[in-house]
N, C-alpha and C positions, 0 to 999 in steps of 0.2 A: 397779406395782399397779391394781385392782382400782378403780372409779367410784363401783360398787354392786354386790350380790347379788340373783336370786333366790331366795327363801324358798318354801321348800314346807312349812306346816304342815298335819297331816296327825290324826284320832281316830279313834275306832271307836267306832261305839254302836247301838243295835238296827237302823240300818237299813246298816250298813256302814263301809266306808273312805270320812269325811268329809274333804275339802280343799280350802287357799284356797292361793295360791301371790303371792305380792306382789314388788314391784320394791322395793327397796329402796337410796333413795341414799345409801351409807354406807361406808366405805374397808373395813370394818373384819365378818368373817365373821359374828363373836360381839356386837357392837353392831346388827347387822343380823335376828339370831333375835331377841336381845332383846326389840328394836322389833319386828317383827314378831308375837312374843307377848301382847306392850303392845297391840299396834291393839284395836279392839273388844272388853277382853276377853277375848282371848282366852287367857289363861294359864289365870284362873278360871276359864272351861270345860272347859279340857285339866286344872285342878288338879280339880276333883268327877271329871269318868272316870278319871282314874288310869294310862287309855291313850289316849296320843298323839305325833307326833314331831316334829320339827323339821329341817329342814336347808337348809345354803344349799346349792342345788344347781349354781349357775352365780356364776359373775364378771357382770358385765355393767360397758362401759366408757363414756367421757363421753358419747358418739354414739347409744349405745343407749340409753341414758335422756335424751339433749336427743329424739332421734325419741320417747321414750315419753309428753315431755311432767313430764320430774319433775324438777326441783330438789334442790339440795343438801341430806340431813340430814330429804325427806322417803318416801312411803310410799305406795303404790299398788295396789290390789286388783288381777291382774292376772287371774287367773280362780278359777271353784271346780270341786267336783268338776260338776256337771250342763255344763263347759264353757261358761257364758257368760262373755262376755269383756267387763272398760273396761279404761279408758275408751270407750265406745258410738264413739269415730270409728278404733279400732282394730281394726271388723269389718271 
């Protein structure tokens, strides 16, 4: 069973496809997607645009979460459409 999930949230706007990838430390893919949509009110932005996607793209082990410094129940943005990486310690 997964300890967490990598979740991709994307939407189309006038600039093309915009996206953010999150590491989410919850075992359920559905709960990880819900948490990602609620993070920073992305759900509202997607609803306003009416053209978006949310995918649980990869399971994460406890070791992956530990390496990222993410505790159970936490969410962390990993990269966006500009390939900016968070947290800075991952650079």
